[in-house]
C-alpha positions, 0 to 999 in steps of 0.5 A, spaced: 363 181 713 357 182 710 355 186 703 349 190 703 346 195 698 347 202 699 340 206 700 343 211 695 346 208 689 344 201 690 352 199 690 354 193 694 358 196 700 361 192 707 356 192 713 363 195 716 363 201 712 361 208 715 360 211 708 359 208 701 365 208 697 361 210 691 357 215 693 359 217 700 352 216 703 352 214 710 351 207 712 346 205 717 346 198 719 340 196 723 341 189 728 337 184 725 331 183 729 333 175 730 339 177 734 334 180 739 330 174 739 335 169 740 338 172 746 334 169 753 331 174 757 329 172 764 324 175 768 324 174 775 317 177 779 318 179 786 312 174 788 315 168 785 318 165 792 311 166 795 307 163 790 312 157 790 311 157 798 304 157 797 304 151 792 308 147 797 303 148 803 297 146 798 301 140 796 303 138 803 296 140 806 293 135 801 297 130 803 296 131 810 289 131 809 289 124 807 294 122 811 294 125 818 287 129 819 282 133 815 282 139 819 290 140 819 290 139 811 284 144 810 288 149 815 295 148 810 291 148 804 288 155 806 294 158 809 298 156 802 292 159 798 292 166 802 300 165 801 300 164 794 295 169 792 299 174 796 305 172 792 301 173 785 299 180 786 305 182 790 
């Protein structure tokens, strides 16, 4: 329980009270902004899985280009880039 000042008479009032016991003014307790900022908000975009798949294909394409052949690596990089862009703007 916290004590707040009444907006009408200035006396200390419990934040749980619905009205000031001194003057009868209604007490409106606003939730502090800090409480809203502390709660985690997780935002999930619809194209995030495609972005991850595209990124993975780009990385695999880079390794395949150096290890196997440049043509296969180039195709994987191109496909990964296209899939990444589709996910990004989805």
